KEKOL-385408 format. One record per residue: z, y, x of N, C-alpha, C, O, CB in turn; residue number from 1. Coordinates in steps of 0.001 Angstrom, whole numbers. Each point is the difference from the previous one (the first is absolute). Last residue first. Glycine has a CB too. Layout:
BEGIN
PT        nz        ny        nx       caz       cay       cax        cz        cy        cx        oz        oy        ox       cbz       cby       cbx   num
PT         Z         Y         X         Z         Y         X         Z         Y         X         Z         Y         X         Z         Y         X   NUM
...
// end
This chain:
BEGIN
PT        nz        ny        nx       caz       cay       cax        cz        cy        cx        oz        oy        ox       cbz       cby       cbx   num
PT     -7485     19752    -11172     -1899       552      -800       536       428     -1309      -760       429      -868     -1366     -2473      1785   282
PT      6098       939      2234      -700      1311      1035     -1806       220     -1056      -797       932       100      2243     -2047      3405   281
PT      1271     -2804     -4960      1163      1419       -68     -1120      1095       286      -496       780      -813      3160     -1810      2002   280
PT     -3469     -3228       823      -325      -243     -1057       226      1595     -1197      -924       416      -699      1543     -3376      1674   279
PT      1110      2078      3903     -1258       586      -233      -446       475      -758      -465      1139       -10       243     -2033       849   278
PT      4216     -1238     -1320       313      1143       838     -1659       492        86      -239      1063      -574      2790     -1997      2112   277
PT     -2235     -3573     -2776       540       368     -1248        32      1445       552      -726       574      -811      2152     -2789      -301   276
PT     -2384      -247      4555      -522       401      -894       417       528      -407       258      1072       548     -1017     -2000      -688   275
PT      4057        42      2154     -1103      1348       575     -1683       -55      -819      -690      1012      -125      2032     -1251      3070   274
PT      1858     -3380     -4171      1344       859        54     -1149      1432       281      -155       859      -869      2785     -2833      2164   273
PT     -3632     -2136       116      -851        85     -1171       960      1904      -836      -462       946      -637      -242     -4900       268   272
PT      1507      1070      4724     -1145      1571      -145      -457       -47     -1704      -955       600      -496      -555      -733      3488   271
PT      6737     -1473     -1927     -1388      -366       244     -1095      1167       284       173      1219       -17       500     -3150     -1458   270
PT      4341       603      3338      -965      1704      -511     -1146     -1039      -214      -523      -628       921      1220      3419       841   269
PT      4310     -4556      -714     -1501      -455      -156     -1240      1128      -726      -440         9     -1149      1793     -2527       864   268
PT      4693      1025      3240      -947      1421      -740     -1444        50       -68      -576       557       934      2228       759       -81   267
PT      1954     -3037      1552       230       -88     -1451      -362       405     -1037       358       293     -1141       726      -524      1949   266
PT       -12      -799      4370     -1792      -165      -242       466      -425     -2257       -78     -1001      -712     -1501      -859      4540   265
PT      4847      3541      -397        91     -1243      -486     -1592      -318      -706      -256      -897      -803      3182      1170       443   264
PT     -2729      4494      -282       779      -309       829       249     -1583      -193        -4      -341     -1182       862      2812      1276   263
PT     -5285      -228      -344      1471       354      -632       815      -542       762      -293      -334      1148      -169       417     -3314   262
PT     -4801      -244      2129       826     -1177      -160      1727       429      -537       644      -665      -811     -2427      -568      2938   261
PT     -1405      4181      -410      -738      -868      -595       899     -1386      -711      -348      -810      -858     -1578      1834      2667   260
PT      3397      1467      2255     -1005      1167      -962      -946     -1603      -813      -697      -883       500       131      4071      1788   259
PT      5921     -3175     -1002     -1346      -184       477     -1179       709      -777        14       512     -1119       923     -2644      1904   258
PT      4838      2892      -435     -1416       109      -480     -1234      -186       501      -569       958       523      1646       148     -1335   257
PT      3761      -287      2922       694     -1665      -603     -1415       377     -1614       437      -259     -1122      3835      -117      2048   256
PT     -3461      4280      2437     -1279     -1846       794       334     -1158      -733      -354     -1138       307       436      1483      2495   255
PT      -715      5175     -3695       903     -1059      -381      -721     -1888       133      -815      -837      -388      1936      3233     -1472   254
PT     -1884      1930      4414       749       313      -313       862      -939     -1088      1227       -68       -58     -2498      2010       989   253
PT     -2230     -3135      1571      1221        77       649       825       649     -1197       918      -709      -414     -1795       915      3050   252
PT     -3054      -788     -4740      -311      -345      1220      1386      -645       614       304     -1167      -250     -2281      3061       393   251
PT       730      -671     -4548       345      1824       436       577      -726      1381      1030       469       484       -71      1556     -3124   250
PT     -3080     -4286     -2508       461      -114      1527       -99      1948       715      -480      1092      -304      -886     -4439       585   249
PT       758      1263     -4942       628       957      -524       300        42      2249       833       764       488       329     -1200     -4401   248
PT     -3018     -3205       783       915      -172       141       512      1755       290       914       350      -746     -1356     -3263      1366   247
PT     -1884      1898     -4338      -450       497      1226       829      -243       851       850       857      -244     -1965       614      -547   246
PT     -2468     -1663     -4125      1326      -425       -12       694       689      1945      -762       854       455       -30     -3666     -2755   245
PT     -1674      3395     -3395      -187         0      1621       915      -724       642       964      -507      -574     -1796      2557       584   244
PT     -1244     -1052     -5414      1632      -797      1467     -1154       529       989     -1202       264       -16      2995     -3460      -707   243
PT     -2284      5758     -4083      -938      -741      1160       824      -778       616      1104       467      -280     -2647      1205       772   242
PT      2512      -126     -5378       320       677      1376      -252     -1357       551       351     -1136      -319      1523      3305        98   241
PT      -475     -1767     -4547     -2184       145       107        45       890      1425      -447      1146        42      -798      -619     -3313   240
PT      5354     -2324       785       170      2316      -144     -2429       -13      1264      -841       781       446      6386       633       803   239
PT     -3104     -5964     -2010       929       709     -1805      -840      1709       815       -13      1107      -538      3969     -2895      -470   238
PT     -4496      -963      4327     -1214      -403     -1472       141       774      -789      -832       668      -614       773     -2768       480   237
PT      2562      2434      4420     -1111       735      -543      -888      -621      -733     -1211       210        59      1437       971      1543   236
PT      4382     -2622     -1916       157      1678      -154     -1755       467       369      -507       882      -694      3702      -524      1798   235
PT     -2195     -4890      -709      -104       208      -484       246      1492      -825      -298       220     -1174       181     -2519      2049   234
PT       -38      1404      4164     -1603      -483      -424       384       311     -1749      -745       908      -369      -187     -3390      2641   233
PT      4957      3007      -309      -293       761       354     -2455       -56      -611      -778       775      -555      4133      -867      2796   232
PT       348     -3548     -2750       832      1040      -602     -1260      1343       928        37       168     -1219      3411     -1655       863   231
PT     -4043     -1898      2606     -1029      -614     -1662       362       606      -638      -828       195      -890       501     -2212       696   230
PT      2211      2989      4457     -1770       170      -229      -229       -96     -1331      -753       704      -673       -43     -1801      2716   229
PT      5676       314     -1109      -999      1229         1     -1145        28      -352      -403       454     -1071      1347        -6      2419   228
PT      2326     -4426      -939     -1348      -354      -443      -102      1924      -386      -431       224     -1131       400     -3666       -58   227
PT      2240      1951      5358        -7      -467     -1674      -759       799      -445      -596       924       552      2661     -1681     -1027   226
PT     -2516      3346      3218      1007      -827       537       242      -709     -1369       186       581     -1069       894       921      3184   225
PT     -3462      2802      2029      -108      -743     -2120      1033     -1412       -56       520      -395      1043     -3894       867     -1625   224
PT      1287      2349      4168      2191       424       -10      -456      -779     -1600       569        41     -1091       978      3446      2669   223
PT     -5777     -2831       363       301      -503      1115      2049       -95      -361       863      -318       818     -3681      1574       956   222
PT     -1599     -1280     -5922       693      1177      1198       675     -1040      1086      -128     -1210      -190       953      3514     -1686   221
PT     -4290     -1379     -2799       453     -1320      1776       278       568       712      -640       746       742      -666     -2272      -465   220
PT       279      4575     -4335      1188     -1533      -339       -23      -843       945       833      -907       -17     -1134       685     -2235   219
PT      -927      5090      2143       133      -564       872       885     -1239      -324      1105      -321       437     -1656      2385       751   218
PT     -2874       843     -4775      1704      -395       965      -563      -585       869     -1163      -402        25      3126      -101     -1525   217
PT     -5712      4165     -1492       222     -1390       343      1538        24       754       413      1055       482     -3271     -1672      -199   216
PT       406      3794     -2279      -832      -471      -893       946     -1385       958      -137     -1114      -505     -2776      2953      -547   215
PT      4154      3278        -4       300      -960       571      -667      -966     -1392        37        21     -1230      2262       945      3157   214
PT     -2781      3719     -3530     -1022      -853       928       618     -1211      1036      -979      -466       581      -415      2799      -621   213
PT      4011       754     -3940      -825      1201      1412      -968     -1310       969      -150       256      1195      2930      2113      -580   212
PT      -387     -4561     -3639       163      1100     -1097     -1126       818      1165     -1223       -58      -126      4321        31     -1492   211
PT      -626     -3608      3132     -1220       316      -113     -1028       521      -696     -1206      -243        51      2003      -808       775   210
PT      3650      1547      1273     -1361        86       964      -562      -280      -942      -766       952      -153       970     -1535      2402   209
PT      3435       837     -5155      -507      1338       688      -728      -163       528      -943       697      -375      2253       178       567   208
PT      -209     -5096      -890      -133       409     -1618     -1044      1753       681     -1207       240        50      4556     -1671     -1906   207
PT      -205      -976      5065     -1612      -715      -393     -1116       821      -939     -1167       333       206      2550     -2630      -218   206
PT      3170      3549       954      -937       491       981     -1081      -769      -119     -1109       397       359      2647       384      1111   205
PT      1569     -1586     -4286      -246       612      -985     -1179       300      1528     -1194        48      -297      3588       734     -2239   204
PT      -313     -4568      2668     -1221      -544      -499      -554      1775      -692      -994        88      -721      1888     -3464        66   203
PT      2868      2547      3609     -1474      -366       736     -1100      -106     -1387     -1217      -128       136      2417     -1579      2276   202
PT      2912      2779     -3145       -32      1906       371     -1684     -1113       431     -1114       477      -220      4409      1964      1659   201
PT      -900     -5712     -3515       146       825     -1022     -1140      1501       937      -846       661      -602      4030     -1907      -746   200
PT     -1159     -2485      3631     -1566      -411      -711      -378      1187     -1378     -1048        61      -644      1564     -3226      1189   199
PT      2774      4614      3932      -123      -978     -1128     -1309      -619      -798     -1095       542       146      3090       659      -257   198
PT     -1973      1125      5419       126       506     -1189       593     -1207     -1489      -731      -990       -19     -1385      2835      1374   197
PT      1229     -1387      4008      1526      -518      -628        -5       739     -1898       929       316      -742       788       -59      3964   196
PT     -5862      -296       463       626       323       183      1789       929      -916       529      1107       -99     -3202     -1829      1616   195
PT     -1131     -3569      -413       599      1553      1622      1102       522      -382      1073      -115       593     -3271      1370       101   194
PT      -585     -3262     -3852      1166     -1164       136      1095       996      1122      1173       366        82     -3039     -3237      -312   193
PT     -3388      3056      -180       808       849      -912      1313      -303      -414       231       450     -1123     -2162        -5       450   192
PT     -1869      -309      4659      1183      -506      -579       899       313      -854      1030       626       251     -1385     -1111      1217   191
PT     -3997      3348     -1479       481     -1111      1234      1388      -709      -213       712       582      -818     -1930       938      2548   190
PT     -3015      1147     -5229      1563       655      1039       282     -1771       331      -235     -1032      -628      1887      4002     -1014   189
PT     -6748      -732      1332      1215     -1042      -395      1236      -252       611       304      -266      1163     -1947      -655     -1757   188
PT     -4083      3716      -559      1611      -585       293       345      -884      -867      -304      -502     -1082      1134      2403      1871   187
PT     -5451      -236      1022       696      -853      -307      1060      -375       123       391      -921       717     -1756       774      -706   186
PT     -2673      3881       782      1158     -1109      1285       465     -1158     -1729      -939      -264      -750      2865      2935      3663   185
PT     -5063      2084     -2453      -948     -1808       -61      1178     -1312       219      -249     -1180       246     -2382      2253      1347   184
PT      3608      4344     -1395      -557      -316       723      -648     -1501       246      -369      -527      1050      1640      2466      -650   183
PT       993      -685     -4146      -653      1527       643      -628      -355       708     -1175        74      -358      2536      1374       325   182
PT      2746     -3836      -759     -1916      -511      -476      -880      1318      -210      -887      -283      -806      1584     -2028      -876   181
PT      3041      1926      4759      -823     -1044      -200      -693      -318      -479      -942      -736       294      1796       484        60   180
PT      1919      3809     -1681      -812       355      1596      -421     -1111      -122      -728        69      -990      1923      1396      2697   179
PT      1293     -1741     -4945      -932       850      -231      -795       277      1170     -1183       329       -83      2496       469     -1608   178
PT      2719     -3798      1724     -1425      -451      -715     -1271       968      -129     -1162      -408        13      2748      -917     -1359   177
PT      2246      3413      3123      -954      -584       758      -763     -1239      -166      -868      -413       768      2106      1562       348   176
PT      1526      1497     -4013      -788      1165       874      -959      -758      1603      -838       437       788      3341      1642     -1763   175
PT       980     -4790     -2393     -1157       984      -604     -1425       452       583     -1188      -248      -206      3220      1006      -524   174
PT      2198     -1354      2807       -89     -1003         8     -1898      -476      -948      -994      -624       371      4424       728        10   173
PT     -1250      4444      1832       499     -1158      -373      -207     -1281       -79       403      -613       988       -27      1996     -1590   172
PT      -604      1723      4992      -277       407     -1478       478     -1421      -618       414     -1003       582     -2677      2911      -354   171
PT      5202       544      3761     -1961      -766      -482       455       100     -1298       957       390      -669     -2163     -2591      2482   170
PT      4838      3529      2010      -361      1004     -1170     -1773     -1019      -439     -1056       448       446      2630      2808       816   169
PT      3140     -5631       105     -1738      1147       -78       -86       186      -541       271      -289     -1165     -1479       109      1822   168
PT      6837      -214       830     -1833      -740     -1264      -908       659       611        74      1075       595       505     -1189     -3349   167
PT      3926      -823      6425      -943      1381     -1074     -1233      -847     -1218      -917      -812       120       771      3004      2603   166
PT      4509     -4674      1335     -1661       480     -1366       775      1122      -102      1151       423       110     -2424     -2596     -2032   165
PT      4560      1054      4669     -1439       782      -525      -666      -411       292      -558       137      1088       773      1388     -1188   164
PT      3257     -3875     -1081       283      1717       -96     -1116      1057       631      -233      1173      -291      2804     -1869       555   163
PT     -3178     -4320     -3166       485       993      1686       451       877      -237       -21       535     -1109     -1399      -812      2420   162
PT      -637     -2183     -4936      1442       358      -355       344       236      1834      1179       173       308      -459     -1946     -3208   161
PT     -5718        77      2325       253       841      -503      1631       910      -676      -100      1059      -620     -2334     -2362       711   160
PT      1589       -41      5225      -457      -761     -1690        39      1182      -871       337      1159       244       893     -3684      -160   159
PT       395      2476      4558     -1223      1325      -260      -660      -978     -1347     -1168       148      -359       302      1251      3493   158
PT      5600     -1572      -602      -960      1634       586     -1383      -181     -1362      -435       948      -655       784      -976      4505   157
PT      2355     -3929     -2993      1571      1021      -372      -965      1041       496       518       517       989      2382     -1786      -436   156
PT     -5194     -3003     -1992       868         8      -279      1483      1515      -141       875       301      -812     -2422     -2800      1630   155
PT     -2916      1634      1986      -791       256     -1813      1935        -5      -496       362      1136      -309     -3871     -3257      -242   154
PT      4168      1391      4971     -1286      1130       309        79       730     -1411       356      1142      -291     -2270     -2670      2041   153
PT      3115     -3472     -1461       820      1301       514        -1       860      -375       661       250     -1008      -735      -656      2289   152
PT     -3569     -2345     -1502       923        24     -1308       747       600       502      -244      1163      -325        82     -2913      -880   151
PT     -2159      1307      4920      -887      1451      -998      1695       158     -1483       728       924      -363     -5005     -2097       564   150
PT      6748      -301      4734     -1440      -845      -686     -1109      1030     -1091       171      1214       111      1669     -3752      -231   149
PT      2407      3989      3075      -680     -1663       288     -1259      -590      -401      -861      -737       479      2903       332      -683   148
PT     -1224      5936       855       993     -1360        17      -556     -1429      -138     -1107      -394       366      2651      1898     -1411   147
PT     -2350      2211      3828       788      1472      -319       981     -1863     -1386      1158      -417         2     -3757      4578       255   146
PT     -1221     -4441      3502      1686      -652       -45       398       944      -803       634       798       690        41     -1844      1599   145
PT     -5593      1625     -1956      1369      1183       834      1082      -820       594       524       268      1081      -605      1718     -2922   144
PT     -3149     -4560     -1320      -142        67      1694      1055       864       715       756      -332       912     -3288       141     -1164   143
PT      3154      -273     -4127       489     -1002       303      -689       108      1937       583      -236      1059      -396     -1174     -4242   142
PT     -1286      5354        86      1869      -478       419       250     -1211       403      1141       -84       454      -281      1301     -2087   141
PT     -5865      -115       621      1152       537       984      1527       136       275       677       146      1017     -2367       641     -1267   140
PT      -390     -3554     -3129      -440      -101      1124       543       892       845      1034      -272       610     -2755      -588     -1471   139
PT      2478      2103     -3288       326     -1293         9        57      -373      1522      1074        26       601     -2121      -476     -2969   138
PT     -1884      3967      1208      1169       726      -251      1738     -1422       868       842       147       887     -2697      1612     -4072   137
PT     -2728     -3234      1314       -99      1105      1640      1170       262      -243       615     -1062       -98     -2880      2391       637   136
PT      2465     -2739     -4539       -78     -1262      1084      -318       398      1184       613      -562       908     -1288      -915     -2368   135
PT      -319      4895     -1901      2046      -624       -22       -11     -1256       972      1026       -87       675      -215       510     -3687   134
PT     -5205      1986      3020       452      -746       -80      1331       357       155       490       398      1057     -2335     -1475      -668   133
PT     -3333      3415      1054      1827      -815      -231       672       -98      -686       148      1098      -537       168      -771      1679   132
PT     -5506     -1589       614       888      1120      -848       964      -329      -187       384     -1133      -290     -1649      1897      -702   131
PT     -1072     -1643      5112       521      -753     -1382         6      1485      -246        23      1077       595      1568     -3724      -547   130
PT     -3754      2066      4607      -687      -367      -602       397      -954     -1708      -606      -938      -518      -366      1376      3275   129
PT      4214      1357      1401     -1284       898      -679     -1110      -417     -1054      -268       892      -806       532       -91      2936   128
PT      5130     -1822      -824      -719      -964      -686     -1429      1777      -694      -135       721      -988      3027     -3725       121   127
PT       481      4075      4027       116     -1357        71      -837      -808      -635      -315     -1046       567      2206      1529      -264   126
PT     -2196      4747      -689      -651      -852      1627       480     -1882        -9      -715      -836       552      1395      3704      1338   125
PT       381      -419     -5676     -1338      -148        71      -311      -665       990      -623     -1053       132       284      2751     -1126   124
PT      4569     -1097       245      -315     -1079      -557     -2164      -530       260      -716      -996        99      3536      1950     -2080   123
PT      -212      3414      3516       841     -1343       716      -700     -1130      -485      -410      -793       848      2818      1717      -796   122
PT     -2902      3035     -3023      -716      -282      1604       -11      -701       655     -1097      -414       375      1254      1597      -183   121
PT      2173      -608     -3397      -927      -502      -475     -1097      -256      1038      -829      -861       296      1618      1836     -2347   120
PT      3975     -1349      3221      -631      1133      -123     -1345      -673     -1232        37     -1184      -334       814      2507      3298   119
PT      4959     -2663      -108      -955      -173     -1491      -916      1500      -515       460      1016      -520      1763     -2916      -460   118
PT      2292       692      3975      -582       676       334     -1608        88      -630      -676       991       275      2557     -1270      1489   117
PT      3039     -1158     -3966     -1277      -712       826      -660      1145       456       118       956      -766      -567     -3103      -594   116
PT      4614      2856      -887      -255       269      1127      -530      -273       633       136       282      1191       815        37     -1403   115
PT      -416     -1015     -4209       866      -804       815      -275       107      1684        77      -896       840        -1      -707     -3046   114
PT      -325      4604     -1701       803     -1427      -687       281      -267       641      1216       -72       175     -1833      -738     -1443   113
PT     -3337      3788      2430      2172       636      -908      1098      -991      -367      1129       283      -402     -2248      1488     -1210   112
PT     -3599     -2888      3091       458       391       731      1032       -71       380       718      -552       834     -1930      1220     -1259   111
PT      -256     -1810     -3378      -229     -1291       622       914       346      1518       851      -705       542     -3656       -28     -1888   110
PT       420      3585     -1322      1177       303     -1069        26     -1475      1217     -1121        21       507      1046      1572     -4006   109
PT     -3639       267      4164      1714       615       444      1277      -628      -516      1175       190       313     -2192      1974      -350   108
PT     -3160     -4948      -673       155        57      1217       887      1066       419       700      -229       986     -2722      -789      -873   107
PT        46       778     -4118      1789      -768       181       177        68      1700      1062       211       585     -1086     -2506     -2951   106
PT     -3125      5642      1045      1487       627     -1071       661     -1298      1093       827       185       893     -1411       811     -4550   105
PT     -3498     -1903      4473       545       695       639      1481       706      -685      1023       190       658     -3537      -114       386   104
PT      -410     -3019     -3601       581      -354      1390       585       870       601      1207      -238       -27     -2608     -1034       305   103
PT        58      3050     -3795       665     -1177        24       833      -574      1230      1143        18       457     -2886      -268     -1991   102
PT     -2864      2604      1740      1304       544       -97      1268      -395      -354       829       441       796     -2176       674     -1009   101
PT     -2720     -3278       -46       781       549      1630       864       855       130       784       178       932     -2441      -424       -92   100
PT      -251      -807     -4487      1373     -1624      -282      -220       227      2468       462      -554       997     -1641     -2656     -4986    99
PT     -1299      6223       786       622      -119      -436      1136     -1407       339       851      -593      -663     -2630      2281      -538    98
PT     -2582     -1181      3666       892      1139      -210      1399       457      -341       766       613       743     -2586      -663     -1027    97
PT     -1461     -3751     -1678       393      -484      2078       890       785      -124      1074      -379      -467     -3138         1      2269    96
PT        65      1551     -6258       772      -783       394       355      -501      1045      1147      -426      -141     -1617       364     -1308    95
PT     -2556      2744      2106       632       923     -1077      1151     -1349       -88       797       -32       937     -3104      1945     -2529    94
PT     -1380     -3725      3433       736       578      1183       918      1217     -1128       706       474       890     -2922      -903      1733    93
PT       -37     -2807     -5257       768      -732       322       610      1375      1306      1216       188       -14     -2534     -3192      -940    92
PT     -1635      5078     -1451       849      -145     -1020      1133      -925      1378       944       596       518     -2874      -609     -3583    91
PT     -2301       233      4875      1056      1657       180      1235      -513     -1378      1148        50       441     -3728      2658       277    90
PT      -824     -6433      -256       288      1212      1521      1309      1050      -184      1106       185       508     -4019        78      -108    89
PT        92     -2418     -4631      1460       303       276       590      -444      1516      1176      -352        96      -916        13     -2757    88
PT     -4517      2809      2337       620       701     -1509      1586      -912       573       909       571       603     -3569      -369     -3319    87
PT     -1184     -1517      5083       852       902       230      1332       975      -565       942       660       438     -2937     -1190       348    86
PT       421     -5039      -124      -417      1170     -1200       808       898       481      1206      -173       172     -1732      -995     -2363    85
PT      1179     -2866      3228      -767       465      1279      -225      1395      -465      -116       938       788     -1139     -3199        92    84
PT      2936     -1285     -3646      1123       280      1772      -413       784       301       794       680       650      -280     -2352       472    83
PT     -1536      -621     -5898      -437      1096      1043       857       760      1159       572      1088        67     -1861      -820     -2002    82
PT      2835     -4799      -337       -35      1364      -101      -816       624       751       190        -1      1217      1682      -122     -1795    81
PT        45     -4199        -9     -2019      -391      -200       386      1624      -769      -200       174     -1202     -1178     -3847       450    80
PT      5682      2861       411      -861      -947       635     -1486       640      -522      -497       385     -1058      2349     -2721      1081    79
PT      3951      3017       209     -1334       352      -465      -665      -133       318       114       429      1148       183       402     -1664    78
PT      4681      -914      -681      -349      -519       834     -1728      -183      -472      -350      -549     -1045      3046      -400      1760    77
PT      2725      3610     -1599     -1461      -955      -155     -1235      -149       607      -400      1031       542      1122      -715     -2127    76
PT      5954       209      1082     -1799      -523      1764      -789      -125     -1353       302      -890      -795       431     -1444      3771    75
PT      3826      4937     -3520      -505      -754      -755     -1726        59       603      -921       812        86      3053      -395     -2219    74
PT      3793      1699      3027     -1095      -303       838      -865     -1784     -1322       545     -1035      -385      1270      2346      3885    73
PT      1894      2004     -5909      -153     -1508       595     -1617       235       756     -1021       113      -678      2680     -1826     -1590    72
PT       401      4609      -850       990       169      1054      -305     -1238       441      1019      -676       137       818      2237      -902    71
PT     -4318      -647     -2926       618      -496      -477      1813      -298      1564      1040      -657       -60     -4016      -234     -2203    70
PT     -2159      1197      4245       655        29     -1871      1137      -773      -135       289     -1113       438     -2514      1132     -1608    69
PT     -1729      1081      4940      1261       651      -141       -99      -257     -1464      -832       415      -806      1125      1435      2830    68
PT     -3572     -3435      2303       619       675      -969      1662       -89      -456       982      -439       599     -3420       185     -1134    67
PT     -1617     -1300      4468      1369       -80       253       368      1130     -1428       283      1120       425      -173     -1714      2836    66
PT     -4843     -2568     -1836       699      1628      -236      1959      -528      -251       560     -1054      -302     -3492      2625     -1520    65
PT     -1842     -4635      3909      1551       246      -326      1021      1392      -526      1042       405       517     -1545     -2131      1219    64
PT     -5175      -632      -711       178      1461       662      2041     -1063     -1296       -98      -743      -976     -3639      4131      1501    63
PT     -1806     -5453      1652      1003       472      -729      1527      1125       -25       108       734       982     -1421     -2833     -1120    62
PT     -3816     -1404      1123       449      1768       662       953       -33     -2095      -226       -86     -1207     -3133      2056      3820    61
PT      1320     -6892      -515        20       836     -1366       696      1737      1250       387        10      1169       543     -2780     -4192    60
PT     -3859     -1347      5519      1424      1142        55      -721       980     -1543      -998       678      -240      1859      -282      3941    59
PT     -1758     -5808     -1942      -417      1295      -572      1626       696      -253      1144      -285      -355     -3844      -656      -978    58
PT       723     -3088      5259       883       225     -1291      -584      1537      -421      -680       730       721      3182     -2315        62    57
PT     -4296     -1313      2679      -477      -346     -1651      1099       859      -933        -4        44     -1230      -944     -2881      1713    56
PT     -1108      4911      4636       746     -1315      -827      -308      -491     -1187     -1073       235      -556      2644       438      1466    55
PT     -2946      3832      1332      -823     -1145       752       584     -2152       258      -316     -1007       634      -281      4052       816    54
PT      2938      1685     -3142     -1643        77      -104      -991     -1279       341     -1120      -374      -348      1651      2776      1032    53
PT      4544      -644      -843     -1146     -1961      -816      -752       802      -630      -211       210     -1195      1821     -2623       308    52
PT       604      5889      3883      -110     -1194       716       -71     -1588      -582        34     -1087       577      1080      2789       778    51
PT     -2644      3203     -3343       -57      -472      1241       320     -1406       903      -779      -638       707      1022      2797     -1260    50
PT      2134      -461     -4069     -1781      -719       202      -492      -256       936      -324     -1180       132      -291      2082     -1401    49
PT      4642       891      2000       143     -1907      -383      -987       -66      -519      -530     -1101       148      2693       382      -666    48
PT     -2374      5577      1773       358      -944      1297         4     -1546      -300      -504      -811       777      2034      2722       102    47
PT     -1245      1296     -4512     -2132      -557       876       484      -440      1014      -656      -964       395     -1405      2832      -757    46
PT      5984     -1562     -2229      -654      -798      -119     -1376        67        70      -819      -823      -411      2539       387      -430    45
PT      2692      2855      2261      -937     -1259       545      -997      -186      -226      -830       -46       908      2058      -822      -880    44
PT       722      4853     -2159      -398       277       834      -772     -1803      1155     -1067      -115       603      3093      2941     -1366    43
PT       230      -801     -4006     -1334     -1239       186      -626       439      1334     -1225       110        51       420      -521     -2795    42
PT      6342      1375       327     -1174       150       733     -1127     -1481      -546        93     -1107      -529      1562      2619      2897    41
PT      2727     -1230     -4119      -606      1346       535      -840       621       736       -85      1193       290      1419     -1386      -681    40
PT       194     -4606       983       988       846      -569      -538      1917         3       111       850       884      1915     -3146       159    39
PT     -5005     -2639     -1033       987       812       884       462      1060      -809      -577       494      -969      -501      -962      3107    38
PT     -1633     -3982     -2241       418       983     -1817       691      1446      1454       -97      1004      -706      1633     -3759     -2610    37
PT     -5445     -1800      4058       461      1126      1058       824       989     -1469      -675       558      -865     -1907      -540      3455    36
PT       598     -5096     -3784        70      1489       -81      1083       932      1060      1225       -71       -94     -1889      -614     -2487    35
PT     -2347     -4184      2460      1079      1033      -158      -133      1373       -91      -812       817       432      1701     -2276       560    34
PT     -3806     -4814      -818       164      1367      -223      1617       780       253       976      -737       141     -3072        77     -1872    33
PT      1427     -3588      2565     -1745       631      -371       391      1061       146        37       481      1133     -1348     -1694     -2794    32
PT      4624     -1596      4964      -162       826     -1792     -1781      -123        -5      -844      -329       833      3364      2848      -974    31
PT       254     -4277      3990     -1474      -974     -1041       146       345     -1682      -150      -576     -1077       252     -2043      2864    30
PT      2812      3787      2576       603     -1049     -1263      -652      -636      -926       237      -888      -818      1207      2077       905    29
PT     -3216      1198      4589       247     -1114        12       766      -299     -1515      -214     -1169      -324       158      1221      3118    28
PT     -1941      3243     -3199      -502      -612       284       -32     -1413       511      -772      -928      -242       588      2901        19    27
PT      3003      1939     -1102      -530      -955      -626     -1150      -704       109      -459      -440     -1054      1612      1435       108    26
PT       636      1298      4222       940      -604     -1118      -726     -1105      -702      -209     -1203       153      1389      3419      -567    25
PT     -3953      1151      2723       270     -1433       835      1212      -914      -489        43     -1195       295      -905      2456      1800    24
PT       640      3454     -3757     -1678     -1449     -1067       273      -775      1009       229     -1087      -531     -2936      2274      -641    23
PT      6296      1544      2324      -316       -62     -1541     -1095     -1385      -531       -65     -1017      -692       347      4002       850    22
PT        95      -407      3684       858     -1096       500      -341      -698     -1119      -656     -1042         7      2588      1954      1435    21
PT     -4180      2821     -1399      -615      -972       485      1153     -1294       138      -374     -1165       136     -1463      2983      1042    20
PT      3421      2669     -3032      -934     -1229      -642      -592      -640       707      -233      -931      -772      -132      1826      -757    19
PT      4867      -169      2923      -968       663      -114     -1059      -871      -939       -58     -1196      -286       720      2456      2567    18
PT      5104     -1692     -1948     -2061      -333      -369     -1157       843      -159      -409       488     -1053      1234     -1918      -148    17
PT      4468      1844       145      -154      -364       833     -1888      -158      1012      -652       633       829      3335     -1421     -2300    16
PT         8      3841     -3125      -330     -1036       650     -1026      -832      1622     -1165       231       322      1895       387     -2910    15
PT       167      3768     -1160      1192      -981       884      -333     -1275       334       875      -760      -414       780      1763      -674    14
PT     -5450      2047       608       874       585      -530      1534      -991       885       297      -159      1184     -2169      1095     -3876    13
PT     -1660     -1787      4958      -804      1776     -1033      1201       -15      -533       712       694       727     -3581      -635     -1729    12
PT      2295     -4072      3022      1113      1030       694      -253      1152      -579       718       965       261      -510     -1882      1923    11
PT     -1356     -2512     -5578       -43      -269      1499       788      1255       570       883       609      -603     -3307     -1994       668    10
PT      3011     -1806     -5629      -363       771       897      -721       153      1923      -228     -1054       594      1915      1286     -2756     9
PT     -2358     -2519     -3255       477       -55      1473        58      2056       876      -649      1035       157      -960     -4427       -98     8
PT       627      -174     -4972       771      1227       405       530      -505      1303       862      -842       252      -188      1855     -2635     7
PT     -3664     -3713        24      -539      1044      -727       811      1628       465      -336      1158      -246      -249     -3271     -1887     6
PT     -1778     -3187      3797      1814       939       -51      -363      1169      -354      -911       581       589      2341     -1464      1361     5
PT     -4238     -4728     -2390      -120      1121       312      1423      1146       215      1083      -548      -207     -3412      -306      -957     4
PT      -334     -3483       247      1633      -440       348      -859      1760       760      -831       176       891      2530     -4036      -411     3
PT     -4001     -1456     -3032      -404      1534      1769       746       980      -729      -175      -165     -1207     -2866       125      2436     2
PT      2902     -5350     -1522       144      1334      -504       471       795       707       746       121       972      -606      -786     -2648     1
// end
């Protein structure tokens, strides 16, 4: 059976592998296709497509938007966006500028709270080809020996309820969906069970997003347990949504997750899901 992975991160956001390394790993893994879905950036897509040019690996242009809904981070995946469009690039640049402002504020708060001499400029030097996220701040703290692990950095300083956290000045899920649709893409709700929502809240979120154009949910996901995939597939059927699947691969930043196969090979994502995505574009 041909298998795929529709949720993959590179060194252009908070993954550790370059696009070329991802393509090489996908070949070794036996994947037929994968989507590069870096956080809030499409900068790695052309490089990934070029690396896969003389292979049998199919590359799906993608992105993962970080948005806010009822004081929670909600992630929206976008597939097949016209990512080279100048209008899309301009709107994405405005979004990135807002995120850089938040990163500067977080670095300032870390300095004030901990005394660690962290700055956004230092992070750009340390991670020159990356869109800076909290994961990079955590890695910097580990490398500078201010904390022992990235998890400790999040628990003590960077997590959503930690003292150095600053909410993102970002777009809403509806805004992200509108942007994806405007430039020919397919918007999908990423990992719906990671948001600590009650079943009632989850239904409310999906119903709200369905009204503004949501087309799919990531029902096959690396962190699903028990009958959760079956539950999410039933939701997809109830709301007439496409099903996607992904490992959320980040390389060494999530060392227990393998490309395409997840944790302990608990993941199999059939090519038929990609066929359904393609059919939805016409």
